[in-house]
Backbone as CSV, one residue per row, in Angstrom:
resi,resn,N_x,N_y,N_z,CA_x,CA_y,CA_z,C_x,C_y,C_z
1,MET,-18.115,11.259,29.093,-17.286,12.388,28.327,-16.384,11.714,27.430
2,THR,-16.318,12.131,26.216,-15.532,11.371,25.782,-14.111,12.597,25.363
3,ASP,-13.200,11.480,24.560,-12.043,12.233,24.719,-11.589,13.457,23.155
4,THR,-11.247,14.316,23.345,-11.273,15.163,22.560,-10.241,14.312,21.281
5,PRO,-9.810,14.965,19.982,-8.972,14.520,19.067,-7.600,14.931,19.697
6,LEU,-7.549,15.638,20.153,-6.179,15.894,20.673,-5.278,14.954,22.205
7,ASP,-6.764,14.651,22.663,-6.456,13.711,23.685,-6.078,11.838,22.906
8,ALA,-6.874,11.992,22.211,-6.613,10.572,20.905,-5.232,10.582,20.898
9,LEU,-4.886,11.784,20.157,-3.799,11.490,19.377,-2.395,11.820,20.601
10,ASN,-2.732,11.961,21.724,-1.503,12.215,22.337,-1.104,11.020,22.777
11,SER,-2.511,9.842,23.278,-2.763,9.038,23.356,-1.917,7.803,22.714
12,LYS,-2.181,8.442,21.382,-1.500,7.215,20.337,0.024,7.423,20.502
13,LEU,0.378,8.415,20.784,1.846,9.294,21.029,2.627,8.047,22.308
14,ASP,2.079,8.224,22.998,2.506,7.687,24.529,2.624,6.337,23.810
15,ARG,1.946,5.708,23.278,1.980,4.331,23.245,3.064,4.121,22.076
16,LEU,3.395,5.250,21.190,4.305,5.116,20.102,5.637,5.178,20.858
17,ILE,5.562,6.083,21.486,7.140,6.243,22.780,7.376,5.391,23.288
18,GLU,6.612,4.645,24.019,7.047,3.252,24.728,6.859,2.219,23.622
19,ALA,6.525,2.139,22.453,6.935,1.013,21.706,8.269,1.159,21.233
20,VAL,9.132,2.376,20.905,10.178,2.515,20.535,11.292,2.574,21.441
21,SER,10.941,2.540,22.961,11.829,2.698,23.999,12.199,1.053,24.218
22,ARG,10.905,0.600,23.820,11.025,-1.107,24.330,12.176,-1.742,23.173
23,LEU,12.119,-0.914,21.723,13.001,-1.440,20.667,14.455,-1.031,20.599
24,ALA,14.309,-0.235,21.698,15.685,0.179,21.868,16.868,-0.338,22.429
25,PRO,17.993,-0.802,22.389,19.014,-1.740,23.350,19.267,-1.260,24.367
26,ALA,19.246,-2.080,25.232,19.580,-2.315,26.503,20.613,-1.542,27.027
27,GLU,21.006,-0.349,27.810,22.289,0.067,28.034,23.348,-0.764,28.620
28,VAL,24.464,-0.458,28.076,25.477,-1.479,28.257,25.541,-1.437,29.840
29,PRO,26.073,-2.136,30.729,27.174,-1.901,32.007,27.924,-1.760,32.098
30,LYS,28.695,-0.884,32.832,29.900,-0.388,33.153,30.457,-1.796,33.818
31,SER,31.983,-2.200,33.495,32.524,-3.228,34.050,33.178,-2.221,35.169
32,ASP,33.087,-3.292,36.484,33.788,-2.235,37.556,34.674,-3.387,38.390
33,ILE,36.027,-3.404,38.180,37.247,-4.089,38.247,37.291,-4.065,40.284
34,ASP,36.864,-3.782,40.834,36.626,-3.501,42.173,35.840,-3.889,42.926
35,ALA,34.798,-4.700,41.785,33.503,-5.189,42.858,33.857,-6.578,43.014
36,ALA,35.044,-7.356,42.944,34.910,-8.551,42.919,36.206,-9.091,42.768
37,ASP,37.136,-9.868,42.930,38.120,-10.795,42.533,37.928,-11.819,41.414
38,CYS,36.647,-12.272,41.243,36.670,-13.108,40.121,35.494,-12.786,39.254
39,PHE,35.386,-12.436,38.080,34.562,-12.376,36.877,34.595,-13.466,35.913
40,VAL,33.139,-12.686,35.324,32.820,-14.024,33.825,32.765,-12.721,32.776
41,TRP,33.284,-13.081,31.872,33.527,-12.158,30.559,32.179,-12.457,29.757
42,GLN,31.656,-11.129,29.428,30.083,-11.345,29.054,30.518,-10.396,27.598
43,ALA,30.927,-11.272,26.514,31.611,-11.151,25.097,30.602,-9.646,24.489
44,GLU,29.056,-10.392,24.580,28.535,-9.838,23.613,27.992,-8.152,24.144
45,LEU,27.950,-8.110,25.514,28.249,-6.549,26.532,29.305,-6.421,26.822
46,SER,30.060,-6.575,26.376,31.956,-6.273,26.080,31.899,-5.509,28.065
47,PHE,31.296,-6.649,29.169,30.723,-6.433,30.373,31.657,-7.558,31.098
48,LEU,32.446,-7.326,32.493,33.030,-7.835,33.097,31.890,-8.465,34.349
49,GLU,31.203,-9.421,34.526,30.215,-9.815,35.591,30.814,-10.106,36.915
50,PRO,30.740,-9.396,38.017,31.296,-9.758,39.317,30.930,-11.327,39.402
51,VAL,31.961,-12.300,39.990,31.321,-13.549,40.681,31.588,-13.396,42.344
52,HIS,30.810,-13.007,43.364,30.849,-13.127,44.792,31.145,-14.305,45.351
53,SER,30.358,-15.031,44.551,30.463,-16.513,45.216,30.890,-17.410,44.444
54,VAL,32.090,-18.048,44.691,32.767,-19.006,43.303,32.923,-20.453,43.697
55,ASN,32.430,-21.009,43.084,32.707,-22.382,43.230,33.654,-22.693,42.989
56,ARG,34.410,-22.913,44.616,35.742,-23.728,44.255,36.079,-24.397,45.627
57,VAL,37.104,-25.852,45.583,37.628,-26.051,47.056,38.535,-25.834,47.434
58,ASP,39.021,-26.018,48.686,40.591,-26.007,49.323,41.344,-26.439,48.727
59,ILE,42.578,-26.002,48.295,43.628,-26.452,47.539,43.766,-27.938,48.055
60,ASP,43.740,-28.118,49.859,44.226,-29.438,50.501,43.427,-30.221,50.029
61,LEU,42.505,-29.807,49.298,41.398,-31.457,49.035,41.813,-31.666,47.636
62,ILE,42.564,-31.266,47.162,42.823,-31.503,45.894,44.295,-32.601,45.922
63,LYS,43.839,-33.768,45.954,44.892,-34.575,46.134,45.689,-35.373,44.955
64,GLY,46.615,-36.267,44.694,47.312,-36.775,44.067,47.829,-36.111,42.694
65,VAL,48.328,-34.470,42.778,48.812,-33.701,41.833,49.684,-33.199,42.439
66,ASP,50.095,-33.140,44.013,51.135,-32.404,44.346,51.908,-31.649,43.774
67,ARG,53.147,-32.270,42.848,53.948,-31.507,42.017,53.446,-30.454,40.976
68,VAL,52.262,-30.900,40.056,51.637,-29.741,39.709,51.241,-28.712,39.997
69,ARG,50.416,-29.071,41.268,49.658,-27.983,42.579,50.946,-26.911,42.612
70,ASP,52.250,-27.475,43.266,53.181,-26.610,43.712,53.800,-25.331,42.500
71,ILE,53.532,-25.871,41.423,54.236,-25.377,40.348,53.254,-24.513,39.955
72,LEU,51.929,-24.859,40.026,50.953,-23.484,39.585,50.881,-22.739,40.514
73,VAL,51.231,-22.929,41.510,50.966,-21.754,42.789,52.178,-21.171,42.302
74,ASP,53.308,-21.460,42.434,54.424,-20.516,42.430,54.328,-19.941,41.172
75,ASN,53.891,-20.418,40.175,53.719,-19.447,39.073,53.005,-18.184,39.500
76,THR,51.684,-18.756,40.012,50.616,-17.895,40.055,51.071,-16.507,41.095
77,GLU,51.904,-17.298,42.274,52.356,-16.492,42.916,53.360,-15.084,42.399
78,ARG,54.147,-15.978,41.817,55.220,-14.931,40.964,54.680,-14.035,40.021
79,PHE,53.699,-14.314,39.206,52.560,-13.555,38.865,52.224,-12.008,39.221
80,ALA,51.678,-12.985,40.310,50.716,-11.742,41.056,51.849,-10.674,42.096
81,THR,52.777,-10.662,42.230,54.124,-10.148,42.693,54.878,-9.575,41.599
82,GLY,54.405,-9.565,40.212,55.104,-8.383,39.985,56.400,-9.326,38.910
83,LEU,56.718,-10.140,39.441,58.129,-11.081,38.638,57.682,-11.917,36.872
84,PRO,58.244,-12.834,36.284,57.953,-12.974,35.349,57.647,-14.353,35.592
85,ALA,56.289,-14.791,34.705,55.524,-16.011,34.689,55.088,-16.501,33.627
86,ASN,54.948,-17.790,33.138,54.421,-18.209,32.096,52.898,-18.443,31.873
87,ASN,52.525,-18.359,30.682,50.625,-19.166,30.712,50.883,-20.369,30.949
88,VAL,49.610,-21.314,31.439,49.302,-22.334,31.565,48.868,-23.216,30.975
89,LEU,49.095,-24.694,30.654,47.716,-25.181,29.797,48.118,-26.362,30.670
90,LEU,46.865,-26.676,31.291,46.942,-27.670,32.234,45.675,-29.086,31.720
91,TRP,46.689,-29.752,31.061,45.863,-30.648,30.579,46.072,-32.271,30.826
92,GLY,45.005,-33.473,30.591,45.077,-34.512,30.841,43.838,-35.246,31.325
93,ALA,43.755,-36.135,32.106,42.956,-36.769,32.293,41.822,-36.228,32.585
94,ARG,40.083,-36.351,32.662,38.866,-35.977,32.654,38.819,-36.094,34.533
95,GLY,38.432,-35.135,35.136,37.476,-34.895,36.760,39.466,-35.201,37.663
96,MET,40.206,-34.591,37.070,41.471,-34.873,38.187,41.687,-33.497,38.411
97,GLY,40.635,-32.428,38.597,41.173,-31.290,39.451,41.757,-30.365,38.521
98,LYS,41.798,-30.216,37.348,42.475,-29.098,36.702,41.791,-27.609,36.964
99,SER,40.708,-27.270,36.708,39.603,-26.240,36.769,40.140,-25.800,38.437
100,SER,39.571,-27.234,38.668,39.494,-26.868,40.824,40.925,-25.998,41.218
101,LEU,42.111,-26.711,40.297,43.059,-26.401,41.244,43.618,-24.892,40.407
102,VAL,42.752,-24.214,39.624,43.508,-23.175,38.951,42.713,-22.201,40.187
103,LYS,41.543,-22.175,40.394,40.318,-21.341,41.021,41.383,-21.739,42.520
104,ALA,41.544,-22.459,43.124,41.972,-22.618,44.097,43.043,-21.770,44.481
105,ALA,44.413,-22.262,43.477,45.217,-21.234,43.389,45.418,-19.706,43.564
106,HIS,44.727,-19.592,42.788,43.851,-18.155,43.226,43.811,-17.802,44.197
107,ALA,42.694,-18.020,45.007,41.965,-17.913,46.448,43.565,-18.319,47.428
108,THR,44.244,-19.180,46.917,45.484,-19.236,47.705,46.377,-18.173,47.952
109,VAL,46.790,-17.764,46.582,47.745,-16.924,46.406,47.065,-15.188,46.680
110,ASN,46.030,-15.087,46.994,45.367,-14.072,47.319,45.386,-14.184,49.027
111,ALA,44.951,-15.511,49.377,44.629,-15.153,50.915,46.243,-15.108,51.587
112,SER,47.485,-15.704,50.769,48.446,-15.021,51.486,48.864,-13.597,51.599
113,GLY,48.645,-12.598,51.087,48.840,-11.622,51.482,49.970,-10.936,50.533
114,LYS,50.846,-11.727,49.554,52.399,-11.428,49.023,52.217,-10.455,48.000
115,ALA,50.740,-10.660,47.138,51.154,-9.693,46.444,50.231,-8.149,46.856
116,PRO,50.888,-6.692,45.782,50.770,-5.747,46.509,49.007,-5.373,46.097
117,SER,47.912,-6.164,45.518,46.859,-6.011,45.259,46.046,-7.027,45.088
118,PRO,44.866,-7.350,45.202,44.734,-8.606,44.882,44.501,-8.954,43.605
119,LEU,44.950,-10.283,43.262,44.818,-10.958,42.124,43.316,-11.802,41.310
120,LYS,43.239,-10.812,40.198,41.518,-11.017,39.481,41.589,-12.274,38.520
121,LEU,40.761,-12.842,38.748,40.410,-14.330,38.037,39.249,-13.625,37.003
122,ILE,39.343,-13.996,35.543,38.511,-13.798,34.878,38.375,-14.960,34.100
123,GLU,37.219,-15.577,34.022,36.731,-16.610,32.997,36.248,-16.332,31.736
124,ILE,36.939,-16.906,30.868,36.271,-16.446,29.137,35.682,-17.623,28.860
125,HIS,34.763,-18.068,28.443,34.374,-19.214,27.497,34.844,-19.427,26.427
126,ARG,34.834,-20.522,25.976,35.516,-21.233,24.618,34.863,-20.513,23.713
127,GLU,33.813,-20.073,23.299,33.202,-19.933,22.237,33.429,-18.220,21.998
128,ASP,33.751,-17.768,22.860,34.291,-16.094,23.141,35.611,-15.648,23.027
129,ILE,36.444,-16.995,22.650,38.092,-16.869,22.354,38.194,-15.994,21.097
130,ASP,37.451,-15.472,20.058,37.917,-15.043,19.344,37.754,-13.127,19.787
131,THR,36.989,-12.820,21.065,37.034,-11.680,21.588,38.380,-11.072,22.549
132,LEU,39.194,-12.162,22.669,39.984,-11.686,23.682,40.855,-10.792,23.449
133,PRO,41.091,-10.144,22.012,41.687,-8.858,22.056,40.962,-7.949,22.504
134,LYS,39.741,-8.044,22.247,38.874,-6.608,22.699,38.949,-6.488,24.413
135,LEU,39.026,-7.996,25.088,38.914,-7.969,26.475,40.491,-7.580,27.052
136,MET,41.690,-7.682,26.490,42.826,-7.287,26.631,42.976,-5.852,26.499
137,SER,42.356,-5.228,25.557,42.730,-3.604,25.251,41.772,-3.287,26.694
138,LEU,41.153,-4.072,27.503,40.093,-3.203,28.843,40.883,-3.458,29.734
139,LEU,41.470,-4.468,29.516,42.776,-4.829,31.130,43.919,-4.588,31.308
140,LYS,44.490,-3.877,29.982,45.957,-3.268,29.857,46.259,-2.154,30.654
141,VAL,45.237,-1.605,30.852,45.176,-0.069,31.132,44.526,-0.265,33.028
142,ALA,43.961,-1.152,33.179,43.761,-1.328,34.442,44.810,-1.438,35.667
143,PRO,44.385,-0.851,36.846,45.968,-1.389,37.856,45.697,-2.855,38.974
144,HIS,45.409,-3.478,37.989,45.437,-4.637,38.331,46.402,-5.887,37.985
145,ARG,46.430,-7.192,38.141,46.901,-8.241,37.508,46.089,-8.965,37.699
146,PHE,46.120,-9.871,35.868,44.809,-10.984,35.689,45.082,-12.231,35.171
147,ILE,43.938,-13.214,36.065,44.253,-14.414,34.844,43.453,-14.679,34.303
148,LEU,43.536,-14.970,32.978,41.894,-15.119,31.755,42.038,-16.654,32.194
149,PHE,40.780,-17.245,32.583,41.024,-18.585,32.589,39.790,-18.860,31.253
150,CYS,40.315,-20.147,31.093,39.337,-20.819,29.809,39.079,-22.555,30.337
151,ASP,38.014,-23.169,30.780,38.234,-24.326,30.871,37.912,-24.772,29.630
152,ASP,38.457,-26.031,29.677,37.605,-27.156,28.320,38.193,-26.325,27.244
153,LEU,39.509,-26.293,27.095,39.696,-25.486,25.914,40.176,-26.711,24.821
154,SER,39.113,-26.188,23.610,39.683,-27.570,22.448,39.398,-26.841,21.458
155,PHE,39.656,-27.212,20.101,39.493,-26.887,18.982,38.779,-27.717,17.728
156,ASP,37.882,-27.547,16.463,37.251,-28.771,16.445,37.453,-28.079,14.800
157,HIS,36.867,-29.210,13.947,37.352,-28.538,12.492,36.445,-27.528,12.108
158,ASP,37.190,-26.820,11.240,37.282,-25.700,10.675,37.063,-24.473,11.282
159,ASP,37.585,-24.873,12.767,37.839,-23.475,13.751,39.117,-22.978,13.928
160,THR,38.770,-21.563,12.844,40.217,-20.869,13.016,40.308,-19.705,14.346
161,SER,39.237,-20.097,15.409,39.452,-18.736,16.417,40.845,-19.011,17.190
162,TYR,41.278,-20.617,16.788,42.711,-20.576,17.897,43.946,-19.781,16.989
163,LYS,43.711,-18.911,15.952,44.319,-18.301,15.397,44.556,-16.544,16.156
164,SER,43.348,-16.679,16.801,43.854,-15.489,17.330,43.665,-15.264,18.779
165,LEU,43.626,-16.995,19.279,44.288,-17.055,20.355,45.892,-16.870,20.635
166,LYS,46.088,-17.521,19.423,47.367,-17.822,19.431,48.239,-15.881,19.788
167,ALA,47.784,-15.353,18.788,47.937,-13.561,18.638,47.872,-12.933,19.938
168,ALA,47.067,-13.048,20.596,46.706,-12.844,22.207,47.489,-13.363,23.023
169,LEU,47.884,-14.311,23.074,49.002,-14.702,24.112,50.336,-14.485,23.796
170,GLU,50.583,-14.404,22.655,52.619,-14.083,22.250,52.579,-13.173,21.012
171,GLY,51.756,-13.193,19.860,51.687,-12.838,18.644,51.635,-11.318,18.941
172,GLY,51.298,-10.558,17.947,50.842,-9.329,17.235,51.889,-8.189,17.607
173,VAL,51.384,-7.142,17.294,52.313,-6.066,17.769,52.582,-5.804,18.718
174,GLU,51.698,-5.798,19.927,51.484,-5.567,21.304,52.011,-6.354,22.161
175,GLY,51.528,-7.369,21.851,51.646,-8.749,22.363,50.792,-8.732,23.626
176,ARG,50.861,-9.374,24.610,50.292,-9.737,25.709,50.688,-8.717,26.928
177,PRO,49.657,-8.417,27.393,49.953,-6.848,28.217,50.792,-7.642,29.459
178,ASN,51.400,-7.070,30.010,52.055,-7.904,31.554,51.329,-7.876,32.476
179,ASN,50.299,-7.169,32.372,49.330,-7.623,33.673,48.668,-8.568,33.567
180,VAL,48.552,-9.175,32.071,47.558,-10.373,31.927,48.517,-12.020,31.797
181,ILE,47.606,-12.852,32.091,48.425,-14.121,31.680,47.210,-15.270,31.503
182,PHE,47.302,-16.348,30.975,46.779,-17.344,30.372,46.563,-18.732,30.911
183,TYR,45.523,-18.973,31.568,45.512,-20.146,32.294,44.379,-20.962,31.346
184,ALA,44.606,-22.364,31.146,43.506,-23.087,30.140,43.291,-24.342,30.654
185,THR,42.085,-25.175,30.446,42.763,-26.521,30.892,41.574,-27.145,29.504
186,SER,42.587,-28.185,29.231,41.934,-29.170,28.568,42.003,-30.703,28.578
187,ASN,41.688,-31.393,27.628,41.585,-33.217,27.755,43.020,-33.366,26.523
188,ARG,43.226,-32.298,26.028,44.350,-33.058,24.821,45.461,-31.908,24.974
189,ARG,46.813,-32.581,24.954,47.840,-31.418,25.262,48.039,-30.141,24.101
190,HIS,47.478,-30.734,23.090,47.660,-30.185,21.525,46.683,-29.116,21.183
191,LEU,45.891,-29.219,22.170,44.148,-28.676,21.835,43.665,-28.692,20.368
192,LEU,43.990,-29.581,19.722,43.582,-29.745,18.039,43.389,-31.257,18.020
193,PRO,42.476,-31.476,17.700,42.600,-33.299,17.718,43.352,-33.523,16.041
194,ARG,43.911,-34.711,16.588,44.867,-35.663,15.352,44.567,-35.156,14.523
195,ASP,43.530,-35.801,14.056,43.073,-36.173,12.377,43.118,-34.485,11.736
196,MET,42.491,-33.324,12.602,42.884,-32.217,12.207,43.938,-31.975,11.803
197,ILE,44.884,-32.186,12.519,46.062,-32.065,11.968,46.914,-32.925,10.874
198,ASP,46.611,-33.982,11.313,46.938,-35.104,10.507,46.511,-34.867,8.540
199,ASN,44.626,-33.981,8.926,44.335,-33.238,7.099,45.689,-32.397,7.101
200,GLU,45.651,-31.748,7.789,46.533,-30.350,7.391,47.657,-30.845,6.801
201,ARG,48.494,-32.066,7.153,49.503,-32.409,6.539,49.435,-33.085,5.539
202,SER,48.488,-33.263,5.325,48.637,-34.714,3.931,48.024,-33.587,2.794
203,THR,47.286,-32.813,3.032,46.761,-31.238,1.583,47.667,-30.034,1.862
204,ALA,48.659,-30.033,2.847,49.676,-28.949,2.227,50.916,-29.269,1.522
205,ILE,51.491,-27.973,0.876,52.821,-28.064,-0.042,53.972,-28.354,0.808
206,ASN,53.966,-28.146,2.035,55.221,-28.427,2.940,54.672,-28.867,4.314
207,PRO,54.114,-30.503,4.143,53.481,-31.415,5.227,54.135,-30.609,6.552
208,SER,55.312,-29.981,6.871,56.047,-29.658,7.781,55.622,-28.447,8.557
209,GLU,55.178,-27.393,7.671,55.262,-26.544,7.963,53.378,-26.353,8.516
210,ALA,52.413,-27.080,7.973,51.769,-27.409,8.430,51.112,-27.937,9.774
211,ILE,52.220,-28.859,10.224,52.265,-29.296,11.583,52.485,-28.570,12.534
212,GLU,53.422,-27.882,12.318,53.980,-26.809,13.089,52.985,-25.735,13.606
213,GLU,52.378,-25.065,12.529,51.147,-24.210,12.524,50.056,-24.526,13.425
214,LYS,50.010,-25.966,13.368,48.688,-26.348,15.014,49.201,-26.167,16.023
215,VAL,50.609,-26.899,15.878,51.141,-27.332,17.114,51.633,-25.975,17.790
216,SER,52.091,-25.126,17.013,52.872,-24.022,17.599,51.447,-23.023,18.749
217,LEU,50.299,-23.504,18.456,49.255,-23.147,19.345,49.816,-23.304,21.100
218,SER,50.103,-24.345,21.144,50.470,-25.590,22.668,51.546,-24.340,22.885
219,ASP,52.378,-24.395,22.242,53.498,-23.858,22.326,53.719,-22.402,22.946
220,ARG,52.536,-21.586,23.012,52.523,-20.391,23.396,52.140,-20.850,25.177
221,PHE,52.127,-21.718,25.789,51.809,-22.100,27.188,53.008,-22.554,27.478
222,GLY,54.533,-21.469,28.059,55.329,-22.044,28.598,55.287,-23.325,29.767
223,LEU,53.959,-22.955,30.450,53.973,-24.335,31.595,53.140,-25.500,30.674
224,TRP,53.404,-26.777,30.835,52.452,-27.710,30.253,52.513,-28.580,31.706
225,LEU,51.169,-28.781,32.358,50.751,-29.581,33.567,50.162,-30.403,33.521
226,GLY,50.917,-31.876,33.565,49.806,-33.005,32.729,49.406,-33.677,34.404
227,PHE,47.709,-34.024,33.899,47.221,-34.762,34.956,46.827,-36.129,34.283
228,HIS,47.357,-37.271,35.325,46.943,-38.426,34.587,46.089,-39.148,35.665
229,LYS,45.456,-40.079,34.866,44.808,-40.784,36.099,44.922,-41.648,37.362
230,CYS,44.191,-41.296,38.209,45.163,-41.529,39.948,44.917,-43.162,40.200
231,SER,45.820,-43.246,40.757,46.012,-44.439,41.996,45.001,-44.772,42.715
232,GLN,44.734,-46.113,43.093,43.369,-46.684,44.264,44.226,-45.764,45.359
233,ASP,45.123,-45.654,45.656,45.666,-44.909,47.213,45.512,-43.449,46.866
234,ASP,45.718,-42.723,45.732,45.327,-41.280,45.451,43.794,-41.369,45.588
235,TYR,42.815,-42.315,44.930,41.879,-42.415,45.031,40.882,-42.339,46.378
236,LEU,41.368,-43.022,47.072,40.815,-43.503,48.559,41.251,-42.096,49.569
237,ALA,42.861,-41.293,49.142,43.126,-40.051,49.834,42.191,-39.429,49.604
238,MET,41.569,-38.853,48.662,40.771,-37.976,48.446,39.485,-38.491,48.860
239,VAL,39.086,-39.418,49.322,37.617,-39.718,49.619,37.640,-39.568,51.385
240,ASP,38.717,-39.990,51.878,39.352,-39.348,53.276,39.279,-38.204,53.534
241,GLY,39.918,-37.383,52.867,40.336,-36.056,52.727,38.901,-35.389,52.710
242,TYR,37.895,-35.599,52.148,36.563,-34.944,51.859,35.709,-35.320,53.035
243,ALA,35.778,-36.630,53.271,35.001,-37.356,54.854,35.227,-36.342,55.714
244,SER,36.269,-35.766,55.720,37.420,-35.540,57.170,37.040,-34.208,57.316
245,HIS,36.950,-33.331,56.132,36.575,-32.090,55.727,35.542,-31.699,56.073
246,TYR,34.331,-33.032,55.584,33.316,-32.336,55.820,32.256,-32.876,57.132
247,GLY,33.075,-33.652,58.258,32.789,-34.568,58.867,31.666,-35.278,59.024
248,LEU,32.066,-36.607,58.214,31.059,-37.423,57.645,31.560,-38.156,58.517
249,ASP,30.945,-38.623,59.518,31.417,-39.719,60.240,31.075,-41.036,59.782
250,ALA,32.326,-41.839,59.801,31.602,-43.223,58.954,33.301,-44.484,59.296
251,ASP,32.791,-45.380,59.553,33.792,-46.519,59.983,35.017,-46.514,58.535
252,LYS,36.366,-46.631,58.812,37.281,-46.198,57.732,37.227,-46.985,57.050
253,ASP,37.058,-48.622,57.144,36.741,-49.562,56.352,35.916,-49.726,55.285
254,SER,34.906,-49.265,56.029,33.462,-49.397,55.388,33.466,-48.211,54.134
255,LEU,33.946,-47.000,54.709,33.736,-45.742,53.988,35.112,-46.337,52.487
256,ARG,35.823,-46.799,52.953,36.640,-47.175,51.905,36.616,-48.106,50.631
257,ALA,35.540,-49.303,51.125,34.784,-50.385,50.736,34.013,-49.469,49.778
258,GLU,32.586,-49.054,50.408,32.109,-48.478,49.604,32.862,-47.140,48.309
259,ALA,33.431,-46.581,48.599,33.962,-45.947,47.423,34.851,-46.640,46.565
260,LEU,35.129,-47.797,46.963,35.845,-48.599,45.943,34.725,-49.111,44.737
261,GLU,33.654,-49.424,45.627,32.532,-50.179,44.618,31.699,-49.062,43.926
262,TRP,31.771,-47.736,44.245,31.604,-46.511,43.662,32.438,-46.417,42.351
263,ALA,33.492,-46.532,42.850,34.517,-46.145,41.769,34.471,-47.180,40.630
264,THR,33.904,-48.131,41.027,33.635,-49.724,40.019,32.448,-49.221,39.034
265,THR,31.664,-48.845,39.583,30.489,-48.555,38.796,30.358,-47.376,38.209
266,ARG,31.200,-46.575,38.190,31.350,-45.723,37.579,32.545,-45.784,36.442
267,GLY,33.098,-46.715,36.425,34.236,-47.325,35.624,35.719,-46.405,35.816
268,SER,35.988,-45.488,36.671,37.109,-44.729,36.691,37.482,-44.500,38.049
269,ARG,38.532,-43.659,38.258,39.035,-43.244,39.474,39.216,-41.954,39.205
270,SER,38.612,-41.210,40.098,39.201,-39.553,39.995,38.751,-38.361,41.176
271,GLY,39.221,-37.536,41.223,38.531,-36.622,42.530,37.190,-36.003,42.172
272,ARG,37.030,-35.877,40.781,35.231,-35.799,40.337,34.395,-37.167,40.710
273,VAL,35.047,-38.296,40.863,34.291,-39.468,41.575,34.179,-39.620,42.785
274,ALA,35.410,-38.984,43.296,35.660,-38.810,44.863,34.333,-37.925,45.326
275,TRP,34.028,-36.787,44.925,33.665,-35.770,45.301,32.136,-36.454,45.028
276,GLN,31.319,-37.050,43.945,30.180,-37.660,43.673,29.790,-38.653,45.191
277,PHE,31.034,-39.396,45.377,30.548,-40.381,45.942,30.516,-39.757,47.525
278,ILE,31.158,-38.651,47.947,30.900,-37.937,49.294,29.503,-37.274,48.625
279,GLN,29.086,-36.883,47.652,27.662,-36.417,47.810,26.809,-37.179,47.896
280,ASP,26.982,-38.525,47.775,25.975,-39.455,47.783,26.087,-39.728,49.130
281,LEU,27.181,-40.023,49.974,27.204,-40.644,51.298,26.714,-39.756,51.919
282,ALA,26.863,-38.343,51.807,26.296,-37.609,52.566,24.822,-37.151,53.062
283,GLY,24.354,-37.532,51.627,22.772,-37.562,51.513,22.322,-38.755,52.194
284,ARG,22.740,-39.983,52.043,22.436,-40.994,52.910,22.359,-40.747,53.994
285,ILE,23.509,-40.597,54.941,23.352,-40.059,56.609,23.160,-39.080,56.374
286,GLY,21.893,-38.684,55.884,21.598,-36.912,55.963,22.600,-35.855,56.543
287,LYS,23.647,-35.626,56.243,24.303,-34.604,56.669,24.877,-33.602,55.629
288,PRO,24.537,-32.627,55.734,24.657,-31.256,54.828,26.159,-30.756,54.556
289,LEU,26.448,-30.995,53.720,28.106,-30.764,52.864,28.588,-29.401,53.526
290,LEU,28.901,-29.413,54.885,29.435,-27.654,55.748,30.614,-27.833,55.980
291,LYS,31.675,-27.132,55.930,32.854,-27.260,56.508,32.973,-26.924,57.646
292,ILE,33.660,-27.977,58.287,33.471,-27.982,59.719,35.046,-27.396,60.606
């Protein structure tokens, strides 16, 4: 039995409708602020993607930065409870726990129960900084308080998105919403390459104004928390802390000797190097890294 002309036409129309449907943009998901305490900002979709399992460590395992740890937790707690608090720039040596400390401080403050409602942590990627105004307009009407967190923040040559960050932090007509604060980590205190600042100075009509334009970005952060290379004692304290936390049975002298050898092969001592050593040790002795 052959298809009639009408059947053939209907079949073609069905295929056409199906093809057009595939070309239509996907439905934009709606952000649910109550879905989690941590989110990642998906700028292209203007969507807050909930993160239910956050990659973080207990704050007690972050060694060698006691002073800045206490300052950050105190600032975060004040903000969570509705008191005045500052934007924070955590800058300095690589692998010393800057981003880990932000996530740990957020968890510590929420666990304390002092805030009237859970504090939300939202990570925004470096390349999406120019969408900060859109994100803030979404958050300012929400009944929660938010930490906007950008890891490894810095700006390269010919990058003008730092002006969006300046305006979002303190500038603009509206200013930063009262329920939003900004935390960033960086290896550079001034966020911009030194030669970029020098070039601006050399070509400007008024060199002092050019340098102030660049440096003023960091000035938008009320707290500058410096992280410096750790001492041998601090490094070994990190190793001991991890080993105890995860129940890794090892002779203390042997553990420290192996940890120092590991640091020597890496050419540095830091919290990241200590954690990498612990992962290697746990793998060699065949023990999963589960909190005891």
